[in-house]
C-alpha positions in Angstrom: 6.3 -10.2 5.7 7.0 -13.0 3.3 5.7 -13.3 -0.3 3.6 -16.3 0.8 1.9 -14.2 3.6 1.3 -11.3 1.1 -0.2 -13.9 -1.3 -2.7 -15.0 1.3 -3.6 -11.4 2.0 -3.9 -10.7 -1.8 -6.2 -13.7 -2.3 -8.6 -12.4 0.3 -8.6 -8.8 -0.8 -8.3 -9.1 -4.6 -12.1 -8.9 -5.0 -12.0 -5.5 -3.3 -9.2 -4.0 -5.3 -11.4 -1.4 -7.0 -12.8 -0.3 -3.6 -9.3 0.0 -2.2 -8.4 2.2 -5.2 -11.5 4.3 -4.6 -10.8 4.7 -0.9 -7.3 5.8 -1.7 -8.3 8.3 -4.4 -11.2 9.7 -2.3 -8.9 10.1 0.7 -6.4 12.0 -1.4 -9.2 14.3 -2.6 -10.4 14.8 0.9 -7.0 15.6 2.2 -6.4 18.0 -0.6 -9.7 19.7 0.1 -8.9 19.9 3.8 -5.5 21.6 3.0 -7.3 24.1 0.8 -10.3 24.9 2.9 -9.6 24.1 6.5 -7.9 26.3 9.1 -4.2 25.5 9.7 -4.8 23.6 12.9 -7.2 21.2 11.2 -4.9 20.8 8.2 -2.1 19.8 10.5 -4.3 17.1 12.1 -5.2 15.9 8.6 -1.5 15.6 7.8 -1.1 13.2 10.7 -4.0 11.1 9.4 -2.9 11.2 5.8 -0.4 8.3 6.0 -2.7 5.6 7.4 -5.8 6.8 5.5 -4.2 6.9 2.1 -1.3 4.4 2.4 -3.2 1.6 4.2 -5.6 0.9 1.3 -2.9 1.6 -1.2 -0.6 -1.0 0.4 -3.4 -3.6 0.3 -4.0 -2.7 -3.4 -0.3 -3.1 -4.2 -0.3 -6.5 -2.4 -3.4 -7.6 -4.4 -1.8 -6.5 -7.7 1.6 -7.9 -7.1 1.1 -11.0 -5.0 -2.3 -12.6 -6.0 -1.6 -16.3 -6.5 -3.1 -16.5 -10.0 -3.2 -13.0 -11.4 -0.4 -11.2 -9.6 2.3 -9.4 -11.5 5.1 -10.9 -9.5 4.0 -14.5 -9.8 5.8 -17.2 -11.9 3.0 -17.3 -14.5 3.0 -13.5 -15.1 4.0 -12.1 -18.5 7.2 -10.2 -17.4 8.5 -11.8 -14.2 7.5 -15.3 -15.4 10.2 -15.2 -18.1 13.0 -14.6 -15.7 15.1 -17.3 -14.0 13.4 -18.8 -10.9 16.0 -17.4 -8.5 15.6 -13.9 -9.9 11.8 -14.3 -9.6 12.1 -15.2 -5.9 14.5 -12.3 -5.3 12.2 -9.8 -6.9 9.2 -11.1 -4.9 11.2 -10.9 -1.6 12.4 -7.5 -2.5 8.8 -6.3 -3.3 7.6 -7.9 0.0 10.3 -6.1 2.0 9.6 -2.7 0.3 5.8 -3.1 0.8 6.3 -4.0 4.4 8.5 -1.0 5.1 6.1 1.3 3.2 3.2 0.1 5.3 5.0 0.4 8.6 6.3 3.9 7.7 2.9 5.2 6.5 0.6 3.5 9.0 2.7 3.6 12.2 5.6 6.0 11.9 4.0 8.9 10.0 1.2 9.5 12.6 3.6 9.2 15.6 6.0 11.7 14.1 3.2 14.1 13.0 1.6 14.1 16.4 4.9 14.5 18.1 5.4 17.7 16.1 2.1 19.2 17.3 
C-alpha cells in the first residue's frame, strides 16, 4: 500500500480513532480474561483470533495517526517530519507504509492461518 492510499484510509477513519483505540484495548482485556479464565481449548481458539481482533483496529489507528492528510505525524506539515528534507520525508512515509502493510497482513491473515494449522 502506498502512502497516498493510506492517507485516503486515514481521512475516512480519523473521526473514529478513539473507537479504534477502544476496540483494541477492549480486545486485549477480553483476550487476557479468556487466557486467565477459560479452559485451554477455548484459550487456544482465542489465540487464533487475537491477531485480527487486536491488530486490525490497531493498524487502522496507526494509519490515522501517521497518514492523515492534515493532522498526520508523517505529513510534510508535521512538527518533526516536516523539518526533514523532502526526499527523506518521502522515504520515511514509504517505509512506514510498508511496515504497516506487513504488520496488517501478518496479523490479520497469517496469524490465524498458522494458529489454526497448529490445532
